[in-house]
N, C-alpha and C positions, 0 to 999 in steps of 0.2 A: 293165893297161888304162890307157887315156889318153882324154882328151876335149878338145874345143874348143867354144867357144860360137859359132863361125861363122867365115866367111871373107869378111867384108864388105870391099869396096874403096871407096876414096875415088872419087867420080864422075869426077874429072879423069883418073884412070889406068885406068878401065874400058876394056876393048877393046884394051889395049896388051900383053896377054900376061902381065901380072903375076900374075893369079890362077892361070894355068896353070903359071908358074914356081914359085909357092908350093906348089901341089898336087904338082908333080913332086918337090919337095924333101921334102914330107911323106911321099910314097910311098917315096922312097929311104930316109929315116930309119926309117920303120915296117918296111920289109923288112929293113933291117940289124939291127933289134932283134928280128926273128923273127916279126913279125906276118904273118898270111896273108891277111887281108882288112881293108879299110877300110869303115866304115859311115858314112853321112851322113844327116842328117834335114833336110828342108825342108818347105815347106807346099804344099798344092794350090791355095791362093789365087792369083789372077791376079798379084798383086804379086811372086810368086816364080817366074814363068815363066822368067825369065832364069837363075835359079839352077838350076832343073831342067834346062834345056837345057845349061848349062855342065857339069853332072855327066854328063849323057848323052853329050855330045861327048867327054868325057874318060874314057870306058870304064865308067862306073857303070851298073848296071842296077837298075831299080825292083824291090824285093823285098818290099815290104809297105807297109801304111798303118794309121793309127789314125783311124777315122772320127770326125767331129764334134768335132775337137780344139780348134779356135778358136771364139770366140764366134759368128762368122758361119756356123758349120757346116763350115768347111773342114777337110780332113784333114791330118794329118802324113803325109808320104811318106818312106819309108826307101829309100835306095839303097845298093848294095854293089859293091865292086870287089875282085876277087881279085888279090893281088900275086904276081908271078912271081919 
């Protein structure tokens, strides 16, 4: 098992395909090591709309949530992607 604390990008490089390139490489390495799925967590809070859309555009599907996770009542959202 492995984990990461996030895939934040410096604002000046957002929208330039860097996140997609990093995600593609993570997927390649994970598949080569025998992983069958990737799971990511983000939040339902509006500040994380772009993160959720990024994962959805890149083949992740919402698979669960933990309600009332943040102090404002926002949920943690779990996304998964099956690796081929």
